[in-house]
C-alpha positions as a Python dict, from the first residue, in 0.01 Angstrom:
ca = {
    (1, 'X'): (0, 0, 0),
    (2, 'X'): (-322, -207, -68),
    (3, 'X'): (-517, -344, 222),
    (4, 'X'): (-374, -685, 338),
    (5, 'X'): (-594, -977, 365),
    (6, 'X'): (-339, -1272, 360),
    (7, 'X'): (30, -1273, 428),
    (8, 'X'): (293, -1531, 338),
    (9, 'X'): (573, -1616, 587),
    (10, 'X'): (898, -1815, 518),
    (11, 'X'): (1245, -1886, 650),
    (12, 'X'): (1543, -1900, 411),
    (13, 'X'): (1915, -1937, 419),
    (14, 'X'): (2096, -2105, 709),
    (15, 'X'): (1874, -2215, 987),
    (16, 'X'): (1905, -2034, 1315),
    (17, 'X'): (1765, -2138, 1678),
    (18, 'X'): (1459, -1928, 1735),
    (19, 'X'): (1326, -1909, 1376),
    (20, 'X'): (1027, -2125, 1493),
    (21, 'X'): (954, -1880, 1771),
    (22, 'X'): (963, -1593, 1520),
    (23, 'X'): (734, -1781, 1291),
    (24, 'X'): (489, -1852, 1584),
    (25, 'X'): (486, -1476, 1659),
    (26, 'X'): (420, -1379, 1318),
    (27, 'X'): (141, -1623, 1252),
    (28, 'X'): (-38, -1548, 1580),
    (29, 'X'): (-14, -1159, 1551),
    (30, 'X'): (-151, -1185, 1211),
    (31, 'X'): (-447, -1418, 1306),
    (32, 'X'): (-528, -1190, 1597),
    (33, 'X'): (-567, -903, 1347),
    (34, 'X'): (-802, -1132, 1126),
    (35, 'X'): (-545, -1187, 848),
    (36, 'X'): (-500, -1519, 676),
    (37, 'X'): (-147, -1666, 690),
    (38, 'X'): (15, -1893, 439),
    (39, 'X'): (349, -2060, 523),
    (40, 'X'): (599, -2094, 239),
    (41, 'X'): (808, -2418, 273),
    (42, 'X'): (1177, -2423, 166),
    (43, 'X'): (1212, -2055, 127),
    (44, 'X'): (1258, -1893, -218),
    (45, 'X'): (1258, -2253, -387),
    (46, 'X'): (927, -2332, -227),
    (47, 'X'): (796, -1983, -329),
    (48, 'X'): (871, -2063, -680),
    (49, 'X'): (748, -2432, -683),
    (50, 'X'): (419, -2345, -503),
    (51, 'X'): (507, -2516, -165),
    (52, 'X'): (240, -2332, 38),
    (53, 'X'): (56, -2443, 340),
    (54, 'X'): (-227, -2262, 535),
    (55, 'X'): (-137, -2182, 883),
    (56, 'X'): (-360, -2147, 1194),
    (57, 'X'): (-273, -2114, 1575),
    (58, 'X'): (-237, -2494, 1597),
    (59, 'X'): (9, -2514, 1330),
    (60, 'X'): (254, -2315, 1530),
    (61, 'X'): (178, -2472, 1878),
    (62, 'X'): (463, -2635, 2056),
    (63, 'X'): (735, -2517, 1832),
    (64, 'X'): (882, -2212, 2035),
    (65, 'X'): (1144, -2454, 2205),
    (66, 'X'): (1239, -2610, 1890),
    (67, 'X'): (1563, -2551, 1688),
    (68, 'X'): (1574, -2546, 1303),
    (69, 'X'): (1269, -2437, 1112),
    (70, 'X'): (948, -2633, 1073),
    (71, 'X'): (901, -2456, 725),
    (72, 'X'): (1241, -2577, 611),
    (73, 'X'): (1492, -2384, 421),
    (74, 'X'): (1668, -2440, 87),
    (75, 'X'): (1911, -2277, -148),
    (76, 'X'): (1755, -2141, -470),
    (77, 'X'): (1966, -2099, -764),
    (78, 'X'): (1653, -2027, -969),
    (79, 'X'): (1563, -1734, -747),
    (80, 'X'): (1895, -1553, -824),
    (81, 'X'): (1778, -1514, -1188),
    (82, 'X'): (1512, -1251, -1298),
    (83, 'X'): (1289, -1528, -1441),
    (84, 'X'): (1280, -1718, -1107),
    (85, 'X'): (1191, -1414, -915),
    (86, 'X'): (914, -1336, -1189),
    (87, 'X'): (786, -1685, -1128),
    (88, 'X'): (790, -1656, -746),
    (89, 'X'): (576, -1337, -781),
    (90, 'X'): (341, -1510, -1003),
    (91, 'X'): (296, -1794, -744),
    (92, 'X'): (228, -1526, -477),
    (93, 'X'): (-59, -1380, -688),
    (94, 'X'): (-188, -1721, -760),
    (95, 'X'): (-208, -1795, -384),
    (96, 'X'): (-359, -1444, -328),
    (97, 'X'): (-67, -1333, -87),
    (98, 'X'): (-73, -966, -41),
    (99, 'X'): (257, -926, 157),
    (100, 'X'): (551, -1128, 309),
    (101, 'X'): (744, -1178, 620),
    (102, 'X'): (1101, -1297, 541),
    (103, 'X'): (1299, -1471, 840),
    (104, 'X'): (1667, -1513, 753),
    (105, 'X'): (2012, -1351, 695),
    (106, 'X'): (2176, -1138, 444),
    (107, 'X'): (2079, -1339, 134),
    (108, 'X'): (1719, -1369, 258),
    (109, 'X'): (1702, -975, 282),
    (110, 'X'): (1853, -921, -64),
    (111, 'X'): (1601, -1161, -207),
    (112, 'X'): (1312, -979, -32),
    (113, 'X'): (1443, -654, -150),
    (114, 'X'): (1450, -797, -515),
    (115, 'X'): (1083, -908, -491),
    (116, 'X'): (977, -563, -364),
    (117, 'X'): (1196, -377, -611),
    (118, 'X'): (1102, -578, -935),
    (119, 'X'): (750, -686, -848),
    (120, 'X'): (624, -435, -594),
    (121, 'X'): (564, -715, -328),
    (122, 'X'): (525, -571, 23),
    (123, 'X'): (779, -729, 257),
    (124, 'X'): (920, -691, 604),
    (125, 'X'): (1216, -896, 718),
    (126, 'X'): (1324, -1050, 1055),
    (127, 'X'): (1690, -1102, 1104),
    (128, 'X'): (1760, -1467, 1161),
    (129, 'X'): (2127, -1577, 1155),
    (130, 'X'): (2366, -1702, 1408),
    (131, 'X'): (2642, -1491, 1263),
    (132, 'X'): (2488, -1158, 1412),
    (133, 'X'): (2619, -970, 1100),
    (134, 'X'): (2305, -777, 1007),
    (135, 'X'): (2302, -397, 1024),
    (136, 'X'): (1989, -265, 1192),
    (137, 'X'): (1973, -490, 1498),
    (138, 'X'): (2187, -535, 1794),
    (139, 'X'): (2131, -907, 1799),
    (140, 'X'): (2000, -1147, 1543),
    (141, 'X'): (1788, -1446, 1597),
    (142, 'X'): (1991, -1750, 1679),
    (143, 'X'): (2315, -1570, 1769),
    (144, 'X'): (2283, -1619, 2155),
    (145, 'X'): (2215, -1981, 2130),
    (146, 'X'): (2494, -2051, 1891),
    (147, 'X'): (2726, -1855, 2114),
    (148, 'X'): (2635, -2058, 2414),
    (149, 'X'): (2657, -2376, 2216),
    (150, 'X'): (3009, -2298, 2119),
    (151, 'X'): (3123, -2181, 2453),
    (152, 'X'): (2989, -2509, 2619),
    (153, 'X'): (3195, -2710, 2373),
    (154, 'X'): (3505, -2487, 2417),
    (155, 'X'): (3481, -2569, 2789),
    (156, 'X'): (3479, -2937, 2712),
    (157, 'X'): (3786, -2892, 2465),
    (158, 'X'): (3960, -2706, 2754),
    (159, 'X'): (3932, -3009, 2986),
    (160, 'X'): (4110, -3234, 2753),
    (161, 'X'): (4357, -2975, 2656),
    (162, 'X'): (4459, -2927, 3022),
    (163, 'X'): (4486, -3291, 3069),
    (164, 'X'): (4779, -3299, 2796),
    (165, 'X'): (4900, -2952, 2805),
    (166, 'X'): (4798, -2928, 2439),
    (167, 'X'): (4746, -2631, 2213),
    (168, 'X'): (4397, -2639, 2063),
    (169, 'X'): (4277, -2436, 1767),
    (170, 'X'): (3910, -2422, 1781),
    (171, 'X'): (3717, -2305, 1480),
    (172, 'X'): (3371, -2139, 1509),
    (173, 'X'): (3133, -2027, 1255),
    (174, 'X'): (3169, -1667, 1119),
    (175, 'X'): (3252, -1645, 744),
    (176, 'X'): (3248, -1275, 713),
    (177, 'X'): (3204, -1169, 1094),
    (178, 'X'): (3385, -1241, 1403),
    (179, 'X'): (3097, -1184, 1651),
    (180, 'X'): (3087, -1549, 1764),
    (181, 'X'): (3465, -1590, 1781),
    (182, 'X'): (3526, -1277, 1968),
    (183, 'X'): (3259, -1334, 2241),
    (184, 'X'): (3356, -1707, 2262),
    (185, 'X'): (3714, -1588, 2319),
    (186, 'X'): (3610, -1394, 2611),
    (187, 'X'): (3353, -1618, 2751),
    (188, 'X'): (3575, -1925, 2701),
    (189, 'X'): (3880, -1788, 2841),
    (190, 'X'): (4090, -1827, 2511),
    (191, 'X'): (4442, -1706, 2496),
    (192, 'X'): (4399, -1569, 2138),
    (193, 'X'): (4105, -1482, 1897),
    (194, 'X'): (4151, -1460, 1520),
    (195, 'X'): (3870, -1296, 1327),
    (196, 'X'): (3800, -1179, 975),
    (197, 'X'): (3786, -805, 1081),
    (198, 'X'): (4163, -815, 1165),
    (199, 'X'): (4456, -915, 962),
    (200, 'X'): (4627, -1232, 1104),
    (201, 'X'): (5007, -1204, 1084),
    (202, 'X'): (5134, -1556, 1123),
    (203, 'X'): (5458, -1454, 1270),
    (204, 'X'): (5291, -1256, 1539),
    (205, 'X'): (5045, -1557, 1608),
    (206, 'X'): (5347, -1786, 1648),
    (207, 'X'): (5543, -1565, 1875),
    (208, 'X'): (5222, -1517, 2096),
    (209, 'X'): (5148, -1884, 2125),
    (210, 'X'): (5514, -1975, 2197),
    (211, 'X'): (5538, -1714, 2464),
    (212, 'X'): (5202, -1821, 2627),
    (213, 'X'): (5293, -2197, 2630),
    (214, 'X'): (5640, -2128, 2763),
    (215, 'X'): (5508, -1886, 3040),
    (216, 'X'): (5206, -2094, 3143),
    (217, 'X'): (5356, -2441, 3079),
    (218, 'X'): (4984, -2543, 3030),
    (219, 'X'): (4724, -2574, 2758),
    (220, 'X'): (4650, -2295, 2523),
    (221, 'X'): (4328, -2225, 2349),
    (222, 'X'): (4309, -2025, 2021),
    (223, 'X'): (3955, -1935, 1887),
    (224, 'X'): (3944, -1912, 1504),
    (225, 'X'): (3657, -1753, 1310),
    (226, 'X'): (3597, -1974, 993),
    (227, 'X'): (3645, -1661, 773),
    (228, 'X'): (3984, -1595, 891),
    (229, 'X'): (4204, -1508, 587),
    (230, 'X'): (4456, -1775, 673),
    (231, 'X'): (4214, -2063, 610),
    (232, 'X'): (4047, -2101, 947),
    (233, 'X'): (4176, -2352, 1206),
    (234, 'X'): (4320, -2599, 943),
    (235, 'X'): (4493, -2339, 760),
    (236, 'X'): (4671, -2211, 1082),
    (237, 'X'): (4740, -2560, 1207),
    (238, 'X'): (4942, -2649, 886),
    (239, 'X'): (5140, -2310, 911),
    (240, 'X'): (5235, -2405, 1268),
    (241, 'X'): (5317, -2771, 1182),
    (242, 'X'): (5556, -2646, 904),
    (243, 'X'): (5758, -2448, 1166),
    (244, 'X'): (6021, -2646, 1353),
    (245, 'X'): (5966, -2438, 1659),
    (246, 'X'): (5646, -2626, 1711),
    (247, 'X'): (5783, -2969, 1681),
    (248, 'X'): (5765, -3034, 2049),
    (249, 'X'): (5418, -2884, 2099),
    (250, 'X'): (5125, -3123, 2107),
    (251, 'X'): (4892, -2934, 1853),
    (252, 'X'): (4521, -3013, 1781),
    (253, 'X'): (4255, -2849, 1578),
    (254, 'X'): (3869, -2874, 1623),
    (255, 'X'): (3602, -2751, 1409),
    (256, 'X'): (3267, -2708, 1588),
    (257, 'X'): (3086, -2665, 1270),
    (258, 'X'): (2704, -2707, 1228),
    (259, 'X'): (2648, -2807, 1590),
    (260, 'X'): (2623, -2429, 1653),
    (261, 'X'): (2320, -2416, 1434),
    (262, 'X'): (2124, -2676, 1613),
    (263, 'X'): (1951, -2722, 1946),
    (264, 'X'): (1679, -2560, 2141),
    (265, 'X'): (1695, -2185, 2143),
    (266, 'X'): (1790, -2003, 2463),
    (267, 'X'): (1541, -1781, 2649),
    (268, 'X'): (1698, -1479, 2527),
    (269, 'X'): (1665, -1601, 2152),
    (270, 'X'): (1304, -1706, 2204),
    (271, 'X'): (1200, -1361, 2353),
    (272, 'X'): (1399, -1182, 2083),
    (273, 'X'): (1238, -1377, 1798),
    (274, 'X'): (903, -1332, 1946),
    (275, 'X'): (937, -951, 1959),
    (276, 'X'): (1067, -938, 1612),
    (277, 'X'): (789, -1160, 1484),
    (278, 'X'): (513, -948, 1640),
    (279, 'X'): (700, -634, 1519),
    (280, 'X'): (718, -766, 1162),
    (281, 'X'): (344, -836, 1138),
    (282, 'X'): (263, -514, 1306),
    (283, 'X'): (492, -325, 1060),
    (284, 'X'): (301, -468, 775),
    (285, 'X'): (-43, -379, 926),
    (286, 'X'): (96, -15, 973),
    (287, 'X'): (168, 16, 608),
    (288, 'X'): (539, -41, 624),
    (289, 'X'): (738, -231, 346),
    (290, 'X'): (1086, -307, 231),
    (291, 'X'): (1214, -281, 582),
    (292, 'X'): (1377, -519, 842),
    (293, 'X'): (1258, -513, 1199),
    (294, 'X'): (1534, -517, 1461),
    (295, 'X'): (1601, -442, 1826),
    (296, 'X'): (1833, -128, 1880),
    (297, 'X'): (1900, -16, 2231),
    (298, 'X'): (1610, -263, 2351),
    (299, 'X'): (1362, -91, 2140),
    (300, 'X'): (1198, -219, 1808),
    (301, 'X'): (1336, -25, 1503),
    (302, 'X'): (1278, -50, 1128),
    (303, 'X'): (1577, -34, 884),
    (304, 'X'): (1548, -8, 502),
    (305, 'X'): (1644, -342, 356),
    (306, 'X'): (1903, -181, 120),
    (307, 'X'): (2091, -60, 434),
    (308, 'X'): (2088, -404, 596),
    (309, 'X'): (2354, -534, 373),
    (310, 'X'): (2477, -198, 238),
    (311, 'X'): (2621, -106, 571),
    (312, 'X'): (2881, -301, 755),
    (313, 'X'): (2802, -393, 1109),
    (314, 'X'): (3108, -343, 1323),
    (315, 'X'): (3244, -558, 1603),
    (316, 'X'): (3309, -400, 1946),
    (317, 'X'): (3684, -332, 1917),
    (318, 'X'): (3688, -280, 2303),
    (319, 'X'): (3611, -641, 2330),
    (320, 'X'): (3907, -716, 2105),
    (321, 'X'): (4134, -533, 2338),
    (322, 'X'): (3966, -717, 2636),
    (323, 'X'): (4080, -1048, 2481),
    (324, 'X'): (4454, -924, 2470),
    (325, 'X'): (4434, -805, 2824),
    (326, 'X'): (4269, -1110, 2980),
    (327, 'X'): (4492, -1356, 2798),
}
């Protein structure tokens, strides 16, 4: 790989608390090694349109505690086409960018791989997604914050559920993975957890809920990942409302939604993001490319980008058993 003089850094896909801390670490590590740094606004869309800004130490001051991303993010239909990626590569050359650090989730890593594969752009990825579903790292940037935000709100719903002996279906994020739902179920004391990795049998769900509410004579909380095959909390709510056995049960559903993406990152996410940002910049300096930096067993590890989405990151099924025991 040619000598690197200037790197570009961008955030892409869904925002995640801690992205700014990662950006800060990338910029300051690169500057400490006498590299120039260009920030690319609005992810791949900004890369194509030339939305670039030079970054120095001051440009990343006082952002470690901020949620969202100061570089912004955007969906880019144009980048999905070969012509769009070719235009992005041309703009990178125009701005004399020798290598990239990509901060984002599955789609971001796929895009980074495509740039390297089609246009030989050196790139290292940092896993930034609240879903925690990327292979090659134990935890992703934003996951801990999203999990704590969700549990905080589940606790609040529990208060009002207890006041009225209600059944609450609480939907958390997790389109393809149940990491948030599973850990919220344990941390929030839920009576049942429904996730994409398991088959939801509606009759079993009904019997379990009826049994719990009859035995406890109190509120019941069911955590549902948005990617559950029955349609999330709304789909399950409708199935229960159509059953006459639930006519006398006070049923509500709550979708936590994008509040899980926002807010100041936890200390854990700030430290994780900082380690990954430093690791990404150092990986480029050491000549690595087409890899994602992650933390595995507390150590910084590099994983080929093609493996990040090519291999499925599994949930801990022992935790799933634990939810059943504790409920």
